[in-house]
N, C-alpha and C positions, 0 to 999 in steps of 0.2 A: 269367359269364352264359351260357349256353346261346344258340348264334346264334337257335335256332329261338323263344327267349323275346323277342327284340327285333321288337318291331311298329310301334312308333310312334317317328319321329324329330324332334326338337326341331332346326331350323335357324335361326340366329342369324345376320341379316346377308343382305339380298337383292341385294347389289352385283355386282360382275364375278364373283367366286368364289362367294360365297352363292347366286345364284340357279343355278348351274351344278350345286352340291353339293345342292341341293333335287330338281333334276331328276333326277340320278343316282339318287338313294333312289325318287323317284317310279316311275321306269321299272322300277326292280326290284319294285313292287308295296306299297312302305312309304306308310303315311300320313306327310306330313310337315306340320308346324306352322311355318311359316314367319314368322319376326319382323323387324321392321325398325322404325326411329324415326318415320315417317310413313307416310301412305296412298300419298303420291306417290312415297317410296322403294319400297315394295312394288309399285305399278303397273308402275314401270319393272322392276322385277324380273321380274313374270309376262309382260311384254313380251319380255324376253329369253329366259325359259322358252319362250314359244309360237315364237319364233325359231329356238332349238335344237332344239324337238320336229319343227318343218318340215324342218328339216336332216335328222335323222335318219329321218324319215319317207320323204322322197324318196330316202335311202339303202337302203330297205327293212331298217331297223335297229330299228325300232318294233315291238315285238311287241302292243302295246296299241293303241286307238284312241288319238288325240291328246285327247280329252274324257275318256277314262277316266285318263289319266296326268294331266291337269289336275284331274280331280276329286279326286285325292289331296291336292292340295297347298293348304292352309289359311292365309291370310294374316291376320297381327294384330299390333296393335302393343304387346299386353299381354305379358308375362313369364308370368303364371301360366296364361294360356291355352294359350301355347306349350309350356310345360315340365310341366304336371301330368299326369302318365301318359305321358312321353316315356321310352323306354328307352335312347335314345342320343342326345346332344345334341352338334352340331356348330356351330362358330362361325366366322365368318369377317368379322371387322369390322377396322378401322383399326389398320395394325401400330404401336400404341403400348402399351407395357407397363401404364403407368397406367390407360388406357381398358380393356385387357383384363382386368386385375385387376378393376376396378369391375363390368364384365360379368359376370364367373364369380362374384364375391361376391353380385349379385342374383340369379343363376341357380341358385345352390346352395340359395338359400331355398325353391325351390318343387319340386326335383326330387326323386324319392325315393332312397332309400338305396341301391338297386341300380342306378342310370342310370349310364351312362359319359358321361363330359365329355371333348370333344376339342376342341381349338384348331387351325385352320387357318392358324398362323402360318407364315411360311416362313423363320424363322430366331430369333424369340425365345424366351429360356430358359424352357422347360416348369417347371423346378425354381422359377424366380422366379415365374412367374404362378401354381403351385399352393401357394405357401407363404402364400397370404394365404386358402386353402379349408380348411374342417373336416374333410373326407375327401380330402386331396389323392392318396390312393393310387388311385381311379378317375379321374385326370387324366392326358390322353397328347396327344400331338401327332399330329394325322392331316393333314400336308401335302400336299395336293392340287396338282399344276402346272397352271400358265394355259397354253391355255385347259381350266379342269378337266373339260368336258364331252367334251374330245377326247384328253387326255393321260392314260396308263394309270397312270402312276406316283403311288403315295401312299406317303410316308415316315412310318413310325410310330416315334414317337421317346419315351422313358420320360423323365420326371424324376426325380430323386433318390428321391422318395417313391412313385414310381408302380409298381403291383403287376405281376408278370409275367401275372395273369389279364387284366386291363386291357390289356395290350399284344397277348396273344394273341387275345382276343375281338374287338378292334378289327382287327387283321390277318385276321382270319376274316370279318369284315363287311364290309370294303374288296373282299375277293378276292370276296364274293358278290355284291357291286354290280357286278363286272366290272372293277374296278381291279388292278392289280399292286401288291401292298402289299409294302413292304420294312421290315421293323424295323429298327431300329440298337440295338447292344448298351448304349449310353449316349448323352447328349447332348452336342452341340458345337456351338460359335456358328456359324449358318449350316447346320447339319446336313450332309449330304453332298454332296447336289446343286448346291447354290449355292456350296460350297466348291470345288469342281471349276470350276464355271463361271465363277466371280470369279477363279481362278487363272488360267484360259484367256484370260478378257478382259484381265486385267492384261499380260500378254504380247501380247495382239493389239493393245491400245491403244498400248502400247510401241511396237512394229512400225510401225504408222502415224505415230506421234509422231516416230520417229526417222528417217523417210522411207525406210524400208526397203521398203515396199510400200504400197499403196491400201487403204482402206475394202474395195472391190470385189475387191480381189485377196486378201485374206485372207480373205474369205467364200468365195472359190472354192475355194483350197486346204481350207479346212476342210471344204466341202460335198463335193467330188470327191475325198477321201482319208479324214481321220479321220472325218467325219461318217458316211460309207457303213459303213466297217469298225466303228466302235463301236455302230452301231445293230443291227450283227449279233452280234458279240465285242466285249466291253467292255473298257477299257483294259488293265487287269490280265491278263486271257485275252490280249490282242492283244501283250502282253511276253511272254507264256510262248512262244507261237508264233512271236514274233519271234526268241527268243533271249535270255536276260537277261544272257548275256555282252556281246551286242550293246547293250544298253540300260546296262549298268554303264561300257561305255566311252564311249558319247556322252554320260552323266552327268558324266563325270570333266573332261570339258572344257566340257559346255555349262550344266550348271547355275550356275558362276560368272557367265554372262554374260545369265542371264535376268534379267527386270525383277523387282527385290525390294523395291518401295516399300511403305511401312507405313503411309503416312497415305492421304488420298483421292487417288485418280489424277489427276495434272495435267492430262490431255486432257482428262478427265470435268469436272474444274473449270472448264476454258475453255468447253467446250461448254455446259454448264448455266449460266453466268454471262452468256454470250449469247443464253440463251432458247432453245436447240437442244434439244428435249429428246425429239425422236424423233417417233413418231406422233401424240402428244398435242399436238403444236404444229405439225406438218405438216413439219419439219425437223430432221434429226440429222447423221448422216453420211451418210444419203440423205435426198433430198426424199421426203417421204409423202403430198403432196397431189394430188387428181385421180386420174384413172383408174389410174395407175402404181401408186400407193401401194395403192389397193382391190385391184389384181390380184395383188400380192404377199401381200397378208393371205389373198385369198379361194384362191389357189393353195396356201399354206401349209395352211389349213383343209381344203381337198379332198384333200389327200395325208394329213393326219392322220385323217381320217374314213376314206379308203381303208385305212390302216394298221391303225385300231380295228378295221374291219369284217374285215379278215383274221385279227386275234387273235381275235375271238370265233367264227370259223369252224373254228378249230385244236381 
């Protein structure tokens, strides 16, 4: 499908990710039909959208008025109203395979033959999801990163039946709304970003569990070294710059000593069993209650917004 022919977006889910994807399309001028299971869920989603609009407005990054952007978003609890006439559908519901399959089987009843179907899963198999569809070739993963309104990356992941045109059209659309879309050659459990993230976290948790360093120390080491370098030049290019012979020598003795657990991380098991889930419970490796926790989140979002603004000005 030509990019110019995409006019209306069906957006299934108004939660943490769904409200943000709806806003991204509306800010770029698209009409968005936003679906959720209840009016209460939709109201929460619209409240989130209004807050995000204000953030962009305060940063001078809103090209239309807030009222104009909001007017492009139409809420409903009805699949047919959401999807009839939609040229592209994005879904952000619970990360459960059975639920996603049911949602897409229902959605496929109302979309046209040309409609592209995209799931915003963070790791579930597109091949397995699309296996229940009549036209699996037009189904793809468009994995936005959280917070979706501030993070530029979208991983575009094909299932085994996904057509090349579906991938290329989705990449074009994601780039058109201001994201940085990266297509994968094939699917892999966790895709790419989460595979790398979990590999780093496995070693970070191991370092803490072994008493090598505190959580604060581990985070500082990443923030003031790898985090800065990798935000400019990725890990593979960094290896090229450092010398592949150097990394070969390091790998020859260090690989054998790195964490290689295959099951659930033992330190994560302990933290979760104690009810220490992080921000959502107020305590994880760090305390998240009161002003200190709010400050960390606000500072993160402020810096992400600053970087996003710099991206848009390039």
